[in-house]
C-alpha positions, 0 to 999 in steps of 0.5 A, a space after each residue: 160086393 156080395 151081389 156080383 158073385 151071382 151075375 155075369 154079363 151076357 155074351 154078344 150074340 153076333 160074332 165080329 165077322 158076322 155077315 148078317 147084312 141087309 140094311 143100309 146103315 146110314 139111313 137107319 141111323 138117321 131114321 131110327 125110332 122107338 119102334 125099332 125091333 131088337 132083331 133089326 138092331 142086331 143087324 145094324 150092330 153087325 154092320 157097325 162091327 164090320 165097319 170098325 165104328 164105335 160100339 157106342 153107336 149101337 148102344 145108344 140106338 138100343 137105349 133109345 128104341 122101345 127095347 125096354 125088355 129084359 132081352 134087349 137090356 141084356 143085349 145092351 149090357 153085352 155091347 157095353 162090356 165091349 166099350 173100353 172107356 164109356 162116356 158118363 152120358 152113355 153110362 147114365 143112359 144105360 144105368 137109367 134104363 136098368 134101374 127102371 127094369 125088373 132086374 136092378 141088380 144089373 145096375 150094380 153089375 155095370 157099376 162094378 165094370 166101370 169101377 174096375 176100369 177106373 171109374 172114368 165112365 161115371 159122374 155125379 149123375 150116375 150115382 143116384 141110379 146106383 144107390 136106388 138099385 142098392 136100396 131096391 135089393 138091400 145090397 148094404 155092402 155095395 151101398 157102403 162101398 159106394 158111400 166111400 167112393 162118393 167121399 173119395 170123389 168129393 161128391 159126398 156134399 151134394 144134397 142130391 147124392 146125400 138124399 140118395 145115400 139116405 134112401 139106400 140106408 133106408 132100403 137096407 133097414 139101416 135107419 140110424 145110418 140114414 139119420 147120420 147122413 141126414 143130420 150132416 146135411 147143410 141143405 134139406 129140401 122136401 124130398 130129403 125130409 120125406 125120405 127120412 120120415 118115410 124111413 122111420 115109418 117103414 121101420 115102424 118108428 112112428 113116433 120118430 116120424 111124427 117128431 121129425 115132421 114137427 122139426 120139418 115144419 119148424 124149419 119152414 119146409 112146406 110138406 107135400 102130399 107124399 109127406 102128409 100121406 106118410 104122416 097120416 099113415 104113421 098116425 093110423 099105425 100108432 093109433 094117434 088120433 089127436 095128432 092125426 086130426 091136427 094133420 087133417 086140419 093142416 091139410 084143410 087150412 092149406 087147401 090141399 086137394 084130397 087125392 086118393 092117397 090122402 083120402 085112403 090114409 085119413 079113412 084108415 086113421 079114423 076107422 082104425 081109431 073107431 071114429 066111423 062117422 068121420 070115416 064114413 063122411 070121407 068115404 061117402 065123398 070119395 070120387 073113386 073107391 078102391 078095394 083097400 079103402 072099402 075093406 078098411 071101412 068094413 073092418 072099421 065097422 066090425 071093430 066097433 060092432 056095427 056089423 050091419 053097416 059093415 055088411 052094407 059096404 061089403 055088399 056094395 063092393 064091385 070087387 072083393 078079395 080073399 082078405 075082405 071075405 075073411 074079414 066079413 066071415 070073421 066078423 060074423 063068427 065073433 058076433 054070435 052069428 055063426 050061421 051067417 058066417 057059414 052062409 058067407 063061406 059057402 057063397 065065397 066057395 060058389 064064386 070060386 074064391 079059395 080060402 086060406 088058413 085065416 079064413 078057415 080059422 074063422 069058419 071053424 070058430 063059427 062051427 064051434 059057436 054053432 055047436 052042430 056036430 054034423 056041420 063040424 064034421 063037414 068042415 073038418 072034411 073040407 080042412 083035410 081035403 084042401 090041405 089045411 090039416 097040417 096047420 098047427 093053428 087049424 088043428 088047435 081050432 078043430 080040437 076046440 070046435 069038437 069040444 064045444 060040439 060035445 064030441 071029445 073022441 073026435 077032439 082026441 083023434 085030432 090031437 093024437 094025429 098032430 105031429 107038432 103040438 104047442 101049449 095051446 094044443 094041450 090046453 085045448 085038450 085039458 079044457 075040453 075034458 075039464 068042461 065036460 066033467 072028465 077030471 081024470 082025463 084032463 089031469 092026465 093030459 096036464 101031466 103028459 104036457 109037463 112030461 113033454 116039457 111044455 110050460 103051462 100058461 094061465 089058461 091051462 088051469 080050469 080049476 073051477 071045472 074040476 071036482 077033484 080040487 085045484 091042488 091037482 093043477 099046481 106045478 110041482 117044481 
């Protein structure tokens, strides 16, 4: 099992001859509550060890207390490793607590310990926690071994465990294996169908998700909101507006309440397909709007050229993240409103929001459209000062920006400093000089590109801008 090589059980912090006494044991056992501190539990543990009582007692107390922290769960693990043959009920309590923690790999650690002891501490209710943990960390080898163990223990035909196996394979990206388990199941409930449909969706197989949804409906299994939400998202990703509308009609016909997940999915569907009036109707009727939905509306309006509507939503947002700012700046840059893009960028900086590479590409594009050299130089200084100067895409954009500002020497300086260049870098230089009528420099860069074994693309041939004729730009094999 690959995960076990890097994990070890924590040692018990209290020695067997501990004299840390000070709490009457029996009253504590009868009055323990969820507010019990780990320190107090350790004191009781010391007394249990001195009294030769079973370590199971303290483990039950730890798991029933408020000790859901990593330190307390580590302590529970240390106790568990000293129990020779734990009862499945006790094992399951520990597995449940660990599966809900931020360290699901410890679930597999416990499984390994029990397996080495002969699997006596497990029953069929143990494996859903183990399979869920394997799915979370994509531990395929562990999951496949557990699959074999389930077959040997004759648990394999249990629908609940079969669904757990599907979830494990889905979490490990093995959609075909998940489908094999699904196809062998004699009984499938809505959770089973949902798991498989979600697997197709997570794997990018949107059409397969829609097809399986049709099979589900043909099997007279009523979809729940989770299934419907996944299907709507699949329609949005596949740009399948027609089927998405059918699912929307199904939701209305069956009187499903539009919870935030369904509303968000439908808005993403309609906005992504350019149906902004329908998206707006849903958005307006939402009782609670979140950042993601509002950003989706902004993006949707920008895609259909309704920049004023996008800005209206943007201005109404109580909270904006970097993605939303970048989308709005990009919208202005691509709509021949570079000055507004730069104004918005300045506002973003004033609010203390740090740009990323995507933001800077939009800002540089706005400067290129504006064509003002002083502004271009200021943005270039910002790029270097804030650590974006090594990004290939940013440097390519700077070359284009300087070319459109008519400063070929600045474009050349950026190009010469680049440690890595691609076909776009070379093409930007060739086009820059070609557009400004310097055919010789354009041809020189073209030949240098070929000498460095960089293959030209369709944009590399600005023949109409070169007075010397198109024959100079033919590739000589």
